[in-house]
Structure formats: C-alpha cells, structure tokens
N, C-alpha and C positions, 0 to 999 in steps of 0.2 A: 602121256599124262604133261600135263603143264606146272614149270617151274617158277618161279618168280621171286627168289628170299636173295638174301643178306650173302652174297658171293659176288664171284666176278659177272661183269657184265659184258655179254655178246654183242654185237652188233646188230641183232634184232630186236636187241631191248630186254631180251631177257636173261635171267640167270641161269650162271650154270649153278648145277648143286655144291655144296664144300664140302670140300675133300675130309676123309674120316683124322678125328684130330682134331679140327676145326672148332675151338670151341667148346672142348669135351677135354677134362681132365684125363677119362681111363681110354682115350685114342678113338672112341666109340663115332659115329658119326652122328650130328646135331643138325637140323634144320631148322632157322629164326626165321618165321615166314613173316614178310614187309608187306609184300604184292600177293599173289594168289598161289596156293597148292591146289590143282585141281585136277578132274581126269579119274579116268578106274583106273585100277594098279595098287602097285603096294610100295611103301616107302619103309624100312627094316629100322630107320634110328628114331629116336626122339625129336617131338616137333614143338617147336614154342610157337604160337602165333601170336606176333608181336602186333599192338595198336595199331588199328589201321588195314592189316593182313587178315586174306581171305582163305577159307578152308571151304571148297566146292568139288565135294565128290561127283564124280561121273559125267561122261561125256554126256549130256541130259542127264538122265536119270542113270542112274550106277554106284558103284560100290569101289572107296578108297580105303586100303588099308594101312593105316601106320604102329608106328611105336607109342608108348608114352604119349600123350598130350597135354598141353596144357594153355588154355586160350585165357590169355591177359584182356583187361579192362579197354574198354575200343576195338577189340579185334570182332572178324564175322564168322559165323560158322553158315554156309548160303544151301539151303536146302530146298529142291526142286519135286516136286507132289507130281504127277503126271498118272498114277494108277493106283492101287491097291499094293502091287506086286514089287517087294522090296528088290531094292539092287539092279530092276529090268526097269521098274516105272515109278519110282524114288529114290532119292538118296539116301545113303547109310554110310556111316563113318565107323568101319570099324577100327576099335585099338586096342591093338597085343598091346599089353601094359593097361595103365591108370590112364582116365582122362581128368583135368582140373579145369573146372568150367568156369566159364567168367564171358563177359563180352556178348555178342549180340549174336541170336536168333533169327536171319533170317531168311524166310520160306515165301515160297514164289510159284505158280501153276503153270506147266507145260503140258502143252498136247492137248489143251481145251478141256481139262482135266477140271472139274466142281469135285470136291467132296458131299457126302452127305452123315448126316448128322450120325456117332457113332462108331467112324471109321477113324482109325489108329493105325499109326505111320511109325515103328521102331527107326528111331534115324542115327543112334549112336549105340552100339555095344563095347565091354568092355570084355577080356580075358581073364581078369584079377577079378575076383569078389571082394565086394564093395571096392569096386575100381572107378565108380563115377565120385566125384567129390565136387562142391560148389554146386551154381545154379549160372544159367545165363542171365545176366544181366536186365538182358532187354530182346522181347519178339516183336519182332515186322513182322506180320503176314495178313496177307488179306481177308476183310472181314467174311465172317458167317452170316449172311441173313437168321436174323432170332435165333443167334449160337456165336460161342465163343470157343478159342480153340485154350487146351489144356497141356500144358507139358508135365510130365510127372516121371522124375529123377529117383528111377528103382537103385539098388547096390550097383549094377554091372549093365544097366541100358538107361536111354531114356528117349522116352514117348511120344508125340504128338499125338493127340486127338481133337475129332469136332464134337463138340458137345452140346446139347442142348441145354437152355439154362433149367436149373432146377426148378420150383416157387418160389419164391421170395420168402422166407420164413418169415418178415416183419408183417408181412402181406396179410400171411393165416391169422398170424398173432393178433393182430389188430382187429381182424373180419371174424374171430371168433369171440375178441372182447364187445366187438357189438352186438352180438349176439347173443351173448350171456347178458347184458346192460339191456337190451331191447327184453328177454324172459323176464326180469328183475322188476322191470317195469311196469311191465303186464301184469304179475303177479301182484305190486304194491298198489295198482288201481281197483 
C-alpha cells in the first residue's frame, strides 16, 4: 500500500502514516490525504482526502478498505477498469462507516479492457445504511462510442455503468406532432 499523507516525510519522498491521536480529539488514527493513498489492503482509520489528494484502490485493479471517508472539493477518486470482476479486474473502495463524496471521479482502462453497454461496476460500498452522502462533482472517463457513463448513488454504494442513450424524448414528441399535423392536413383537403 502506498501512503503519501500529511505526516513525517521520509528520504524517499513518501510520507509515514500519522501516529494515533494526530488530528483526532478521541485519540483515534486519522489520515489526511494530500498526495496518494493507494494499493490493496486496509486502513482502519478515518480518511479525509484533501484538495489535490488521490485515493486509488488496488495495485492495478484491487480493493482498498478504509474507515469513514470524506472527499473534499478538488480531491480525486481514481478507479481503473480492466474487466467485470470486482477487486481483481476493477477497483473498489470499501468504506467501514460513511462516505461523504465530493471532488472528481477519475476513471481509466487497464489491460486493454473496453466496457460494453450494460456493464456496471460497483466502485464504492459503505457498511452503514444510508452511508453515502453527496456526489462526485466531476467525472473524468474515457468516452463511450454511442453512449455515456452513468453514476448511480445508492444509499450504501456507488455504481458506474456504461449506458446506451434512450431516444430523445423531444425528437419523439416532434415526430409525433409532425405526424399528427400531416394527418390533420390530409383530412382538411
């Protein structure tokens, strides 16, 4: 697991995790991510992702488990998609507690994967009912030819899906109006 956080800087320019009691009035461990929190594994503390900070589950694709987490405006949740198997082919963040969302959801492909329409990816889950609050402010993702990405915010999960656009309701309405007008004109003559 990679830690680059608000803590003591080592010679290799990575940061050591903060010690218990740092930034927490109850003596619990809290991480304030200013750089990168990534890789597979678990961090049982509260996590605050500051502006400019990144959370990237997995080493390539994988699962990262954290305590209650909040993403500030300007933060990033980096998700890699390389197949349909959660935790081994695409990234997932498991939150033991609540997740307050904000910042940018940043999606990329790995291992030559290209999603098909109808594919969906549960990229974040929480252990608490109604544990997901807020939404990501931005979505950066590869374009889908002929479709788009839909992010669904459920009470305790976030799901990313490749979607085919539905027919434009306005086009259907205009087409129906034109047909009705043509039928009316035909009767009038």
